[in-house]
Every structure is written in structure tokens, then in C-alpha cells.
Backbone as JSON Lines, residues from 0, in Angstrom:
{"i":0,"aa":"M","n":[-291.34,121.61,-1.09],"ca":[-291.17,121.56,0.34],"c":[-289.81,120.97,0.69]}
{"i":1,"aa":"S","n":[-289.36,120.02,-0.07],"ca":[-288.08,119.37,0.16],"c":[-286.92,120.36,0.05]}
{"i":2,"aa":"V","n":[-287.05,121.3,-0.87],"ca":[-285.99,122.3,-1.07],"c":[-285.86,123.18,0.17]}
{"i":3,"aa":"I","n":[-286.95,123.55,0.76],"ca":[-286.92,124.4,1.96],"c":[-286.25,123.65,3.12]}
{"i":4,"aa":"V","n":[-286.55,122.4,3.29],"ca":[-285.96,121.61,4.37],"c":[-284.45,121.5,4.17]}
{"i":5,"aa":"W","n":[-284.02,121.15,2.96],"ca":[-282.59,121.02,2.69],"c":[-281.87,122.36,2.79]}
{"i":6,"aa":"S","n":[-282.52,123.42,2.35],"ca":[-281.91,124.76,2.47],"c":[-281.74,125.14,3.94]}
{"i":7,"aa":"S","n":[-282.75,124.85,4.74],"ca":[-282.66,125.13,6.17],"c":[-281.55,124.31,6.83]}
{"i":8,"aa":"A","n":[-281.46,123.06,6.42],"ca":[-280.4,122.2,6.97],"c":[-279.03,122.73,6.57]}
{"i":9,"aa":"L","n":[-278.88,123.19,5.35],"ca":[-277.6,123.74,4.89],"c":[-277.24,125.01,5.65]}
{"i":10,"aa":"V","n":[-278.2,125.88,5.85],"ca":[-277.95,127.11,6.61],"c":[-277.56,126.77,8.04]}
{"i":11,"aa":"A","n":[-278.25,125.83,8.66],"ca":[-277.92,125.42,10.03],"c":[-276.51,124.83,10.08]}
{"i":12,"aa":"F","n":[-276.18,124.0,9.11],"ca":[-274.84,123.41,9.03],"c":[-273.77,124.5,8.91]}
{"i":13,"aa":"L","n":[-274.01,125.5,8.07],"ca":[-273.04,126.59,7.89],"c":[-272.89,127.41,9.17]}
{"i":14,"aa":"V","n":[-273.98,127.68,9.85],"ca":[-273.91,128.45,11.09],"c":[-273.13,127.68,12.15]}
{"i":15,"aa":"I","n":[-273.42,126.4,12.3],"ca":[-272.7,125.57,13.27],"c":[-271.22,125.49,12.91]}
{"i":16,"aa":"G","n":[-270.92,125.35,11.62],"ca":[-269.53,125.32,11.18],"c":[-268.8,126.62,11.49]}
{"i":17,"aa":"F","n":[-269.47,127.74,11.26],"ca":[-268.86,129.03,11.56],"c":[-268.55,129.17,13.05]}
{"i":18,"aa":"V","n":[-269.5,128.75,13.89],"ca":[-269.3,128.84,15.34],"c":[-268.13,127.95,15.77]}
{"i":19,"aa":"L","n":[-268.05,126.75,15.22],"ca":[-266.95,125.85,15.56],"c":[-265.6,126.41,15.12]}
{"i":20,"aa":"V","n":[-265.53,126.94,13.91],"ca":[-264.27,127.52,13.42],"c":[-263.86,128.71,14.28]}
{"i":21,"aa":"A","n":[-264.82,129.56,14.65],"ca":[-264.51,130.71,15.5],"c":[-263.99,130.26,16.86]}
{"i":22,"aa":"A","n":[-264.59,129.21,17.42],"ca":[-264.14,128.71,18.72],"c":[-262.73,128.14,18.64]}
{"i":23,"aa":"V","n":[-262.44,127.41,17.57],"ca":[-261.1,126.84,17.41],"c":[-260.07,127.95,17.22]}
{"i":24,"aa":"K","n":[-260.39,128.94,16.42],"ca":[-259.45,130.06,16.22],"c":[-259.19,130.79,17.53]}
{"i":25,"aa":"K","n":[-260.23,131.01,18.33],"ca":[-260.05,131.7,19.61],"c":[-259.17,130.87,20.53]}
{"i":26,"aa":"R","n":[-259.41,129.57,20.56],"ca":[-258.6,128.7,21.43],"c":[-257.15,128.68,20.99]}
{"i":27,"aa":"M","n":[-256.91,128.65,19.68],"ca":[-255.54,128.66,19.17],"c":[-254.86,129.97,19.5]}
{"i":28,"aa":"R","n":[-255.57,131.07,19.38],"ca":[-255.0,132.38,19.69],"c":[-254.67,132.46,21.18]}
{"i":29,"aa":"D","n":[-255.56,131.95,22.03],"ca":[-255.3,131.95,23.47],"c":[-254.11,131.06,23.81]}
{"i":30,"aa":"D","n":[-253.96,129.93,23.13],"ca":[-252.82,129.04,23.36],"c":[-251.52,129.72,22.96]}
{"i":31,"aa":"D","n":[-251.54,130.5,21.86],"ca":[-250.35,131.21,21.41],"c":[-249.91,132.24,22.45]}
{"i":32,"aa":"V","n":[-250.85,132.9,23.04],"ca":[-250.53,133.93,24.03],"c":[-249.92,133.3,25.27]}
{"i":33,"aa":"S","n":[-250.44,132.15,25.68],"ca":[-249.95,131.54,26.92],"c":[-248.81,130.57,26.71]}
{"i":34,"aa":"A","n":[-248.37,130.37,25.46],"ca":[-247.28,129.43,25.19],"c":[-245.98,129.98,25.78]}
{"i":35,"aa":"P","n":[-245.21,129.12,26.44],"ca":[-243.96,129.6,27.02],"c":[-242.95,129.91,25.92]}
{"i":36,"aa":"G","n":[-242.22,130.96,26.1],"ca":[-241.2,131.35,25.16],"c":[-240.23,132.27,25.85]}
{"i":37,"aa":"A","n":[-239.14,132.58,25.19],"ca":[-238.11,133.41,25.81],"c":[-238.66,134.78,26.18]}
{"i":38,"aa":"A","n":[-239.39,135.4,25.27],"ca":[-239.87,136.74,25.54],"c":[-241.23,136.72,26.24]}
{"i":39,"aa":"A","n":[-242.0,135.68,26.02],"ca":[-243.36,135.67,26.55],"c":[-243.43,135.17,27.99]}
{"i":40,"aa":"G","n":[-242.56,134.24,28.37],"ca":[-242.72,133.61,29.66],"c":[-241.76,134.08,30.73]}
{"i":41,"aa":"F","n":[-240.72,134.79,30.36],"ca":[-239.72,135.18,31.33],"c":[-239.48,136.68,31.28]}
{"i":42,"aa":"S","n":[-239.32,137.25,32.45],"ca":[-238.87,138.64,32.52],"c":[-237.37,138.6,32.81]}
{"i":43,"aa":"L","n":[-236.74,139.76,32.73],"ca":[-235.3,139.8,33.02],"c":[-235.02,139.39,34.46]}
{"i":44,"aa":"S","n":[-235.91,139.75,35.36],"ca":[-235.67,139.35,36.76],"c":[-235.8,137.84,36.93]}
{"i":45,"aa":"D","n":[-236.72,137.21,36.17],"ca":[-236.82,135.74,36.21],"c":[-235.52,135.11,35.71]}
{"i":46,"aa":"L","n":[-234.99,135.66,34.62],"ca":[-233.74,135.13,34.07],"c":[-232.59,135.3,35.06]}
{"i":47,"aa":"R","n":[-232.52,136.47,35.68],"ca":[-231.45,136.7,36.66],"c":[-231.54,135.7,37.81]}
{"i":48,"aa":"Q","n":[-232.76,135.42,38.25],"ca":[-232.93,134.48,39.34],"c":[-232.5,133.08,38.91]}
{"i":49,"aa":"L","n":[-232.89,132.66,37.71],"ca":[-232.46,131.34,37.21],"c":[-230.94,131.27,37.1]}
{"i":50,"aa":"H","n":[-230.33,132.37,36.65],"ca":[-228.88,132.42,36.5],"c":[-228.2,132.34,37.87]}
{"i":51,"aa":"R","n":[-228.7,133.08,38.84],"ca":[-228.13,133.05,40.19],"c":[-228.25,131.68,40.83]}
{"i":52,"aa":"Q","n":[-229.35,130.99,40.53],"ca":[-229.57,129.66,41.1],"c":[-228.77,128.59,40.37]}
{"i":53,"aa":"G","n":[-228.14,128.96,39.27],"ca":[-227.33,128.02,38.51],"c":[-228.12,127.13,37.57]}
{"i":54,"aa":"Q","n":[-229.36,127.48,37.33],"ca":[-230.19,126.67,36.44],"c":[-229.91,126.94,34.97]}
{"i":55,"aa":"I","n":[-229.34,128.11,34.67],"ca":[-228.92,128.41,33.3],"c":[-227.49,128.93,33.33]}
{"i":56,"aa":"S","n":[-226.77,128.68,32.25],"ca":[-225.36,129.09,32.18],"c":[-225.27,130.57,31.82]}
{"i":57,"aa":"D","n":[-224.03,131.1,31.9],"ca":[-223.8,132.49,31.51],"c":[-224.2,132.73,30.07]}
{"i":58,"aa":"D","n":[-223.83,131.79,29.2],"ca":[-224.14,131.92,27.78],"c":[-225.65,131.89,27.53]}
{"i":59,"aa":"E","n":[-226.35,130.98,28.18],"ca":[-227.8,130.89,28.03],"c":[-228.47,132.17,28.55]}
{"i":60,"aa":"F","n":[-227.96,132.67,29.66],"ca":[-228.51,133.91,30.22],"c":[-228.35,135.06,29.24]}
{"i":61,"aa":"E","n":[-227.17,135.22,28.66],"ca":[-226.92,136.32,27.72],"c":[-227.8,136.2,26.48]}
{"i":62,"aa":"R","n":[-227.91,134.97,25.95],"ca":[-228.76,134.78,24.75],"c":[-230.21,135.11,25.04]}
{"i":63,"aa":"A","n":[-230.73,134.63,26.16],"ca":[-232.13,134.9,26.52],"c":[-232.34,136.37,26.79]}
{"i":64,"aa":"K","n":[-231.38,137.01,27.44],"ca":[-231.48,138.44,27.73],"c":[-231.54,139.24,26.43]}
{"i":65,"aa":"E","n":[-230.69,138.89,25.48],"ca":[-230.7,139.58,24.18],"c":[-232.02,139.39,23.45]}
{"i":66,"aa":"K","n":[-232.6,138.19,23.54],"ca":[-233.9,137.94,22.9],"c":[-234.99,138.8,23.52]}
{"i":67,"aa":"I","n":[-234.99,138.88,24.84],"ca":[-236.01,139.68,25.52],"c":[-235.84,141.16,25.19]}
{"i":68,"aa":"I","n":[-234.61,141.63,25.23],"ca":[-234.35,143.04,24.93],"c":[-234.7,143.34,23.47]}
{"i":69,"aa":"G","n":[-234.35,142.43,22.56],"ca":[-234.68,142.6,21.15],"c":[-236.18,142.64,20.91]}
{"i":70,"aa":"A","n":[-236.91,141.76,21.59],"ca":[-238.37,141.74,21.43],"c":[-238.98,143.03,21.99]}
{"i":71,"aa":"A","n":[-238.44,143.52,23.1],"ca":[-238.95,144.76,23.68],"c":[-238.69,145.94,22.74]}
{"i":72,"aa":"K","n":[-237.5,145.98,22.16],"ca":[-237.18,147.06,21.21],"c":[-238.06,146.99,19.98]}
{"i":73,"aa":"K","n":[-238.27,145.76,19.48],"ca":[-239.11,145.59,18.29],"c":[-240.54,146.05,18.6]}
{"i":74,"aa":"G","n":[-241.05,145.69,19.77],"ca":[-242.38,146.13,20.16],"c":[-242.47,147.63,20.32]}
{"i":75,"aa":"A","n":[-241.42,148.24,20.87],"ca":[-241.41,149.69,21.04],"c":[-241.38,150.38,19.68]}
{"i":76,"aa":"R","n":[-240.58,149.84,18.75],"ca":[-240.54,150.43,17.4],"c":[-241.88,150.3,16.71]}
{"i":77,"aa":"A","n":[-242.53,149.14,16.85],"ca":[-243.83,148.93,16.21],"c":[-244.86,149.91,16.78]}
{"i":78,"aa":"N","n":[-244.81,150.13,18.09],"ca":[-245.75,151.08,18.69],"c":[-245.44,152.51,18.28]}
{"i":79,"aa":"A","n":[-244.16,152.82,18.09],"ca":[-243.78,154.17,17.7],"c":[-244.2,154.46,16.26]}
{"i":80,"aa":"L","n":[-244.17,153.44,15.42],"ca":[-244.54,153.61,14.02],"c":[-246.04,153.58,13.79]}
{"i":81,"aa":"K","n":[-246.78,153.11,14.78],"ca":[-248.22,153.02,14.64],"c":[-248.81,154.43,14.66]}
{"i":82,"aa":"P","n":[-249.65,154.75,13.68],"ca":[-250.24,156.1,13.68],"c":[-251.15,156.28,14.89]}
{"i":83,"aa":"P","n":[-251.13,157.48,15.45],"ca":[-251.96,157.7,16.63],"c":[-253.45,157.58,16.26]}
{"i":84,"aa":"E","n":[-254.2,157.02,17.19],"ca":[-255.64,156.88,16.96],"c":[-256.28,158.24,17.13]}
{"i":85,"aa":"E","n":[-257.18,158.52,16.21],"ca":[-257.87,159.81,16.3],"c":[-258.86,159.76,17.44]}
{"i":86,"aa":"E","n":[-258.81,160.81,18.22],"ca":[-259.78,160.9,19.31],"c":[-261.0,161.64,18.8]}
{"i":87,"aa":"I","n":[-262.13,161.07,19.07],"ca":[-263.38,161.7,18.65],"c":[-263.9,162.51,19.82]}
{"i":88,"aa":"A","n":[-264.04,163.8,19.59],"ca":[-264.52,164.68,20.65],"c":[-266.02,164.48,20.82]}
{"i":89,"aa":"P","n":[-266.47,164.42,22.06],"ca":[-267.91,164.27,22.28],"c":[-268.66,165.5,21.77]}
{"i":90,"aa":"P","n":[-269.86,165.31,21.28],"ca":[-270.62,166.46,20.71],"c":[-271.05,167.43,21.76]}
């Protein structure tokens, strides 16, 4: 009888651990998406506005613009290289 109790406790512990790990991974992934960054948090129009307001220098504006453009090109290349998903025709 003792073996069944300990086995049940172990299974419950593993299930709870799995749920906790999944929740932490989801939270970390969500934090990565919302983390501010040159390409993630600013659009070119945001950068232009900061530049016009004098909050960033010409050099900072150019560097940030190149990062955003580079990230957009990289994303476009990755999408272009991705094989098209097969469409399944309804029966």
C-alpha cells in the first residue's frame, strides 16, 4: 500500500512540476516579445519623431534605422525561404 501512495505522490509532483515549468516558459516567452528593443519597440516613424524632437542624434537615428531595416530584410528573407504550407482541400 505504501508503494501506491508514494507512486501517486511522485506522479502528482511531476504533473505540478510540468505545469510550473510550462507557465514559466510561457511567461519568459511573453516577456521576450514585449521587451523593448531597436527593432521590436520602435517603428521608423517613431524614430523620425524622436529625431525631430532632438531626443536622439543623427548618428543614433541612422544606426537605429539600419537595425530596423536589417531586421525587416532578415525577416523577409526568412519568410521567403520558408516552404509554403500545403493546403489541404476539403473532401
